[in-house]
C-alpha positions as CSV (number, residue, x, y, z in Angstrom):
1,X,68.8,106.0,129.6
2,X,72.1,105.5,127.4
3,X,75.3,107.8,128.4
4,X,77.4,107.1,125.3
5,X,76.4,107.8,122.3
6,X,77.2,105.4,119.3
7,X,80.0,107.2,116.7
8,X,79.3,108.1,113.5
9,X,81.2,106.6,111.3
10,X,83.4,107.5,108.6
11,X,84.6,105.1,105.7
12,X,88.0,105.7,104.4
13,X,90.8,108.2,105.3
14,X,92.0,109.5,102.8
15,X,91.5,113.5,102.4
16,X,88.1,113.6,102.0
17,X,87.4,111.5,105.3
18,X,89.9,112.5,107.1
19,X,88.8,116.3,106.7
20,X,85.4,115.3,107.5
21,X,85.8,113.5,110.4
22,X,88.1,116.2,111.9
23,X,85.2,118.7,111.2
24,X,83.1,116.3,113.3
25,X,85.0,115.5,116.3
26,X,85.2,119.2,116.8
27,X,81.6,120.2,115.9
28,X,79.8,117.0,118.3
29,X,82.6,117.0,121.2
30,X,79.8,114.7,122.7
31,X,79.8,111.7,120.0
32,X,82.6,109.8,119.1
33,X,83.4,109.7,115.4
34,X,84.9,106.1,114.3
35,X,87.2,106.7,111.3
36,X,87.8,103.8,109.5
37,X,90.2,102.7,107.2
38,X,91.7,99.5,105.1
39,X,94.8,100.4,104.4
40,X,97.7,101.0,106.5
41,X,98.2,104.4,105.9
42,X,95.6,107.1,107.3
43,X,95.0,110.7,106.1
44,X,96.7,109.7,102.5
45,X,94.4,107.5,100.1
46,X,96.3,106.2,97.1
47,X,97.0,110.2,96.3
48,X,99.2,111.2,99.4
49,X,100.9,107.5,100.2
50,X,103.4,108.1,97.7
51,X,107.4,108.1,98.5
52,X,108.5,109.4,95.4
53,X,109.7,113.3,95.3
54,X,108.8,113.7,91.7
55,X,104.9,112.8,92.1
56,X,103.6,116.6,92.9
57,X,100.7,118.0,93.3
58,X,98.7,119.3,90.2
59,X,97.5,122.4,92.2
60,X,99.5,125.6,93.9
61,X,100.8,125.5,97.2
62,X,99.3,128.5,97.7
63,X,95.7,126.6,97.1
64,X,96.7,123.7,99.3
65,X,95.0,124.8,102.7
66,X,93.1,121.6,104.3
67,X,90.3,124.0,106.1
68,X,88.2,126.8,103.4
69,X,88.4,129.8,106.2
70,X,92.5,129.4,106.5
71,X,94.0,129.4,103.2
72,X,97.5,130.2,103.7
73,X,97.2,126.7,106.3
74,X,99.1,125.0,104.1
75,X,101.3,127.6,103.5
76,X,102.5,128.6,106.9
77,X,102.9,125.0,107.5
78,X,105.4,124.1,104.8
79,X,107.3,127.4,105.7
80,X,107.7,125.3,109.1
81,X,108.6,122.2,107.3
82,X,112.1,121.2,108.5
83,X,112.0,119.0,105.4
84,X,114.4,119.5,102.8
85,X,112.1,121.9,100.4
86,X,114.6,121.1,97.5
87,X,113.4,117.6,97.6
88,X,110.2,118.0,98.3
89,X,109.5,121.6,97.1
90,X,109.8,122.9,93.8
91,X,109.7,126.6,93.2
92,X,108.6,127.7,89.5
93,X,107.5,131.0,87.8
94,X,104.0,129.4,87.9
95,X,104.0,128.8,91.9
96,X,105.3,126.3,94.4
97,X,104.3,123.0,94.3
98,X,105.0,120.4,97.1
99,X,105.4,116.7,96.2
100,X,102.4,114.8,97.2
101,X,103.8,113.0,99.9
102,X,104.5,115.8,101.6
103,X,101.0,116.9,101.6
104,X,100.5,113.2,102.5
105,X,102.8,114.3,106.0
106,X,100.3,117.7,106.2
107,X,97.3,115.4,106.3
108,X,98.4,113.2,108.9
109,X,99.7,115.6,111.1
110,X,96.0,117.4,111.4
111,X,94.9,113.8,112.0
112,X,97.2,113.4,114.9
113,X,96.9,116.8,116.3
114,X,93.4,115.9,116.7
115,X,94.2,112.4,117.8
116,X,96.1,114.2,121.4
117,X,93.4,116.7,122.2
118,X,92.6,116.8,125.2
119,X,89.0,115.5,126.7
120,X,87.1,113.1,129.2
121,X,86.9,110.2,126.3
122,X,88.2,110.1,122.5
123,X,85.9,112.2,120.0
124,X,88.0,110.6,117.5
125,X,88.7,107.0,116.5
126,X,90.3,104.9,114.1
127,X,89.8,101.6,113.0
128,X,92.3,99.9,110.4
129,X,90.1,97.5,109.0
130,X,88.0,97.2,106.0
131,X,84.2,97.9,106.0
132,X,82.8,95.1,103.9
133,X,78.9,96.0,105.4
134,X,76.0,98.5,106.7
135,X,73.0,96.7,107.6
136,X,70.3,99.4,108.7
137,X,68.9,98.9,112.2
138,X,66.1,101.1,114.3
139,X,69.6,103.7,115.7
140,X,71.2,103.5,112.8
141,X,73.9,100.9,110.9
142,X,75.4,97.2,111.9
143,X,79.4,97.8,110.6
144,X,80.6,95.1,110.1
145,X,84.4,94.8,109.5
146,X,86.4,92.6,107.3
147,X,87.9,90.8,110.8
148,X,84.3,89.8,111.3
149,X,84.2,92.3,114.2
150,X,81.2,94.1,114.6
151,X,80.1,98.1,115.8
152,X,76.8,99.4,116.0
153,X,77.0,103.3,114.7
154,X,74.4,106.4,114.7
155,X,75.0,106.9,110.8
156,X,77.9,107.0,108.0
157,X,80.0,108.8,105.4
158,X,81.0,106.9,102.5
159,X,84.4,108.6,101.6
160,X,86.0,105.5,99.6
161,X,87.7,108.0,97.5
162,X,88.6,107.6,94.1
163,X,87.4,104.1,92.7
164,X,89.6,101.6,91.4
165,X,89.2,101.8,87.5
166,X,88.0,97.5,86.2
167,X,91.1,95.9,85.7
168,X,92.6,96.4,82.2
169,X,94.3,93.6,80.2
170,X,94.2,90.1,81.6
171,X,98.3,89.5,81.6
172,X,100.2,88.5,84.4
173,X,102.4,91.2,83.4
174,X,99.8,93.7,84.4
175,X,100.7,95.6,87.3
176,X,99.0,98.2,89.4
177,X,100.3,101.7,88.8
178,X,100.4,102.5,93.1
179,X,102.4,98.7,93.2
180,X,105.8,99.7,92.6
181,X,107.0,96.2,94.2
182,X,106.1,95.0,91.2
183,X,108.7,96.8,89.0
184,X,111.9,95.6,91.0
185,X,113.0,93.5,88.0
186,X,112.5,94.9,85.2
187,X,115.0,94.8,81.7
188,X,116.6,98.1,79.8
189,X,116.2,95.8,76.5
190,X,112.3,95.8,76.4
191,X,109.7,98.6,76.3
192,X,107.6,99.2,79.1
193,X,103.3,99.7,78.7
194,X,101.2,102.8,80.1
195,X,97.8,102.4,79.4
196,X,96.4,106.4,79.4
197,X,98.6,109.5,78.7
198,X,96.9,111.6,81.7
199,X,98.8,113.0,84.9
200,X,98.8,108.9,86.2
201,X,100.7,108.3,83.7
202,X,103.1,111.5,84.1
203,X,103.5,110.2,87.8
204,X,104.2,106.7,86.5
205,X,107.3,107.8,84.3
206,X,108.7,110.0,87.2
207,X,108.5,107.2,89.1
208,X,110.0,104.5,86.7
209,X,113.1,107.3,86.0
210,X,113.5,107.5,89.7
211,X,113.9,103.9,89.8
212,X,116.8,103.8,87.2
213,X,114.4,101.8,85.2
214,X,116.3,102.9,81.4
215,X,114.5,100.8,79.4
216,X,111.7,102.6,76.8
217,X,108.2,103.9,78.1
218,X,105.3,103.8,75.5
219,X,102.5,105.4,76.3
220,X,99.0,104.8,74.7
221,X,95.5,107.1,74.9
222,X,92.3,107.1,71.9
223,X,93.2,110.7,71.6
224,X,97.0,110.5,73.0
225,X,96.3,113.6,74.6
226,X,99.2,115.3,77.9
227,X,97.8,117.3,80.6
228,X,99.0,121.0,79.6
229,X,101.3,122.9,81.8
230,X,100.6,125.3,84.6
231,X,101.8,128.6,83.6
232,X,102.6,131.7,85.8
233,X,99.7,134.8,84.5
234,X,97.5,137.4,86.1
235,X,94.0,136.3,87.3
236,X,90.8,136.4,84.7
237,X,87.7,137.5,87.0
238,X,84.7,135.2,86.7
239,X,82.4,136.0,84.0
240,X,78.7,135.9,83.5
241,X,77.8,133.1,81.9
242,X,74.3,133.0,79.9
243,X,71.4,130.6,80.1
244,X,71.8,129.3,76.6
245,X,75.3,128.3,77.7
246,X,74.1,126.7,80.9
247,X,71.1,124.5,79.1
248,X,73.6,123.5,76.0
249,X,77.1,122.4,75.6
250,X,77.4,123.3,72.3
251,X,76.4,127.0,73.6
252,X,78.9,126.5,76.7
253,X,82.2,125.9,74.4
254,X,81.4,128.9,72.4
255,X,81.2,131.0,75.2
256,X,84.3,130.0,76.6
257,X,86.3,130.0,72.7
258,X,84.6,133.3,72.9
259,X,85.6,134.7,76.7
260,X,89.4,133.2,75.7
261,X,89.5,134.5,73.1
262,X,88.3,138.6,74.8
263,X,91.0,137.5,77.6
264,X,93.7,137.0,75.1
265,X,93.3,140.1,73.5
266,X,93.8,142.1,76.8
267,X,96.8,140.1,77.3
268,X,95.5,137.1,79.3
269,X,96.5,133.3,79.6
270,X,93.9,130.9,78.7
271,X,94.3,128.6,81.6
272,X,93.3,132.0,83.8
273,X,90.0,131.6,81.8
274,X,89.7,127.8,83.2
275,X,90.4,129.1,86.7
276,X,87.8,131.7,86.6
277,X,85.2,128.9,86.2
278,X,86.3,127.0,89.3
279,X,83.4,128.7,91.8
280,X,80.8,128.2,89.1
281,X,81.8,124.8,87.4
282,X,79.9,122.6,89.9
283,X,76.4,124.5,89.0
284,X,77.3,125.1,85.4
285,X,77.7,121.1,85.6
286,X,74.3,120.9,87.6
287,X,72.3,123.5,85.3
288,X,72.8,120.7,82.0
289,X,70.6,118.7,81.2
290,X,71.5,114.8,81.5
291,X,71.6,114.3,77.5
292,X,74.2,117.0,77.6
293,X,76.1,115.7,80.6
294,X,76.4,112.4,78.4
295,X,77.6,114.6,75.6
296,X,80.8,116.1,77.3
297,X,81.4,112.7,78.8
298,X,81.9,110.8,75.3
299,X,83.5,114.0,73.1
300,X,84.8,117.0,75.6
301,X,86.0,115.2,78.7
302,X,89.1,114.1,77.2
303,X,90.0,117.6,76.5
304,X,88.6,119.0,79.0
305,X,90.9,117.4,81.2
306,X,94.0,117.7,80.3
307,X,93.2,122.0,80.1
308,X,91.7,121.8,83.8
309,X,94.1,118.7,85.4
310,X,97.1,120.8,84.3
311,X,100.7,119.8,85.2
312,X,103.3,120.9,87.5
313,X,106.3,122.6,85.4
314,X,108.7,120.5,86.7
315,X,106.1,117.1,86.1
316,X,106.3,118.0,82.2
317,X,110.2,119.4,82.2
318,X,110.7,115.4,83.3
319,X,107.8,114.1,80.2
320,X,109.3,116.6,77.5
321,X,113.3,115.1,78.4
322,X,112.0,111.7,77.9
323,X,109.8,112.2,74.7
324,X,113.2,114.3,72.8
325,X,115.5,111.5,73.8
326,X,113.1,109.5,72.8
327,X,112.8,107.7,76.5
328,X,109.0,107.9,75.9
329,X,106.8,107.8,73.1
330,X,103.2,108.6,72.9
331,X,100.7,106.9,70.4
332,X,97.0,107.3,69.6
333,X,96.0,103.6,70.1
334,X,94.0,101.0,71.8
335,X,94.8,97.5,72.7
336,X,92.9,95.3,71.3
337,X,94.0,91.9,72.2
338,X,97.2,90.5,75.1
339,X,98.9,87.6,74.7
340,X,101.5,86.9,77.9
341,X,104.7,84.6,76.3
342,X,107.3,84.0,78.0
343,X,109.0,86.9,79.4
344,X,106.9,89.5,77.9
345,X,103.7,90.2,77.0
346,X,102.7,90.7,73.2
347,X,100.3,93.5,73.1
348,X,98.1,94.2,69.8
349,X,97.3,98.4,69.6
350,X,94.9,99.7,67.3
351,X,96.0,103.4,66.0
352,X,93.6,105.8,65.0
353,X,93.2,105.4,61.3
354,X,95.0,102.2,60.9
355,X,93.6,99.4,59.1
356,X,96.0,96.7,60.7
357,X,97.3,96.3,64.4
358,X,100.7,96.8,65.5
359,X,102.1,94.3,67.4
360,X,104.1,94.9,70.0
361,X,106.7,93.3,72.9
362,X,106.7,94.8,76.2
363,X,107.4,93.7,79.4
364,X,105.3,94.8,81.8
365,X,101.6,96.7,81.5
366,X,100.6,99.8,83.7
367,X,97.2,101.0,83.5
368,X,97.3,104.4,84.0
369,X,93.5,105.0,82.4
370,X,92.1,106.3,85.6
371,X,89.1,106.1,88.4
372,X,86.5,103.6,88.2
373,X,82.4,104.2,88.2
374,X,80.4,103.4,90.9
375,X,78.1,101.5,88.5
376,X,81.3,99.6,87.3
377,X,82.7,98.7,91.0
378,X,84.3,95.5,92.8
379,X,84.4,97.3,96.0
380,X,82.8,95.1,98.3
381,X,81.0,98.0,100.6
382,X,79.3,99.3,97.7
383,X,78.3,96.0,95.9
384,X,76.7,94.6,99.5
385,X,74.2,98.3,100.1
386,X,73.4,98.6,96.0
387,X,72.9,94.7,97.1
388,X,70.4,95.9,100.0
389,X,69.2,98.7,98.1
390,X,70.6,101.2,100.1
391,X,72.5,103.1,97.7
392,X,72.0,103.5,93.6
393,X,74.6,105.0,90.7
394,X,73.7,107.8,89.8
395,X,72.1,109.2,86.2
396,X,75.7,108.9,84.8
397,X,76.9,105.9,87.1
398,X,80.0,107.4,87.8
399,X,79.5,108.3,91.5
400,X,76.3,108.3,93.8
401,X,72.9,109.6,93.8
402,X,72.4,112.4,96.8
403,X,70.1,114.6,97.4
404,X,70.9,118.1,98.2
405,X,72.2,117.7,101.7
406,X,74.8,115.2,99.7
407,X,72.5,111.6,101.5
408,X,72.7,108.9,99.9
409,X,69.4,108.0,97.9
410,X,68.0,104.5,98.0
411,X,67.1,102.8,95.4
412,X,63.5,104.1,95.6
413,X,65.2,107.3,95.1
414,X,64.8,108.2,98.9
415,X,67.0,109.5,101.6
416,X,66.0,108.6,104.7
417,X,68.8,106.7,106.5
418,X,72.1,108.3,108.2
419,X,73.7,108.2,105.3
420,X,75.8,110.7,103.3
421,X,78.8,110.8,100.9
422,X,81.3,113.2,99.6
423,X,84.6,113.8,97.5
424,X,84.7,111.3,94.2
425,X,81.6,109.6,94.4
426,X,79.9,112.7,93.9
427,X,81.4,113.2,90.7
428,X,78.4,112.6,88.5
429,X,76.3,114.7,90.6
430,X,79.0,117.6,90.9
431,X,82.0,116.8,88.5
432,X,84.6,118.9,90.4
433,X,85.1,116.8,92.9
434,X,88.3,115.2,93.4
435,X,90.5,118.2,94.1
436,X,91.2,119.8,97.6
437,X,89.8,122.6,96.6
438,X,86.0,121.4,96.1
439,X,86.8,118.5,98.8
440,X,88.0,120.9,102.1
441,X,84.6,122.9,101.7
442,X,82.3,120.0,101.3
443,X,83.7,118.5,104.3
444,X,83.1,121.0,106.3
445,X,79.5,121.9,105.3
446,X,78.6,118.3,105.0
447,X,80.0,117.8,109.1
448,X,77.8,120.7,109.6
449,X,75.1,118.5,108.4
450,X,75.8,115.8,109.6
451,X,75.9,117.0,112.9
452,X,72.9,119.2,113.3
453,X,71.0,115.7,111.5
454,X,72.6,113.5,114.5
455,X,72.1,116.5,117.3
456,X,68.6,116.7,116.4
457,X,67.8,113.0,116.3
458,X,69.3,112.4,119.4
459,X,66.8,115.1,121.2
460,X,64.7,113.7,119.9
461,X,65.2,109.9,121.5
462,X,65.5,111.9,124.0
463,X,62.7,113.6,124.9
464,X,60.6,110.4,123.9
465,X,62.8,108.4,126.8
466,X,61.9,111.2,129.4
């Protein structure tokens, strides 16, 4: 009889994967949890690995607890944190906003605390390597790492986080927005182009100025929209949304405009109305027919994103100063061609309504267009799992198709394998699944589901071998 149960693998150690692993290790003390991360930074991911103190969370610190049942956990941690608050936090009339790197330290400490918990055997194990394949077995999966090592696991949770968007312009001057080593030799007499005007662009501008880049920055996107700014305001009660508004995007937008006008007549800002929808947003998204979801993605998404995912006021101040001083120019345009020249790239931009493209010479191109779609991903593991028929994109191609318990559906639409997902890979199913307030409860609930499934399987195996 087997005395050591095979581990459950959590693939990806950003916030989603780390919190799922922490909850699982506490719910299943008899079974190890194998937390796998291909980068060198556990518990951080792309979002929280930054060292730039001007990269601020776009959610108030009071709503950033990692635990749904302990809402003050992060706020208390901040009070006890020995770091200089002036450098790593910003107090504003809209609330306290912490640097993303500081939040990464918070989640890292949660992981280190779990690793140091006493016990007869380690409940949580770290694997610093890329998982490149999961082959089904009778007892779960045969997990293969990039280095060639293999592990037998009882099941797996895909916590890959935000997928990188497909590669942008083909140019030797195109750089990754998260790799600042490619920005070491910038000139001040030639513009730098950022494709995208969302929160990633905001971070890129802050990082460039903190690195003392003094040259002009040009940011372009189809709509040229900037994220709105957080502001102080009284709460607005969650509205009762009529059935018609749950089935029609047009009716839903009409309802939200009416609700915003009602709030304004009571002296309440529109931001409070948007925030009041947090508890209902997933249900709203799932109630919309697929055709209406597609309409949202085509026509409304850009406008929703800039109102829903807002800038911290200090980040907005940086952008405002840059625009007022001429250091940052926003343009409603799209890139139609890029030609590499000696020492720079020549970019053709088609502005909205323009008959002919505008030509600009830039020294670097930063692609800040956002996250990628599962349907287009070049992620090796996800491509192999799709090739094996174990997973499939959701109907919108944004994330993975899942059952109600977040078990991944295979190509036949079945969820028989012990394979689950959470976080940004659920965008097509849940839409609101990328921020800490969305993920923390999801991680705790998924851990309960997975623990119950594996414990039931283990009990059934013991009865068969008795």
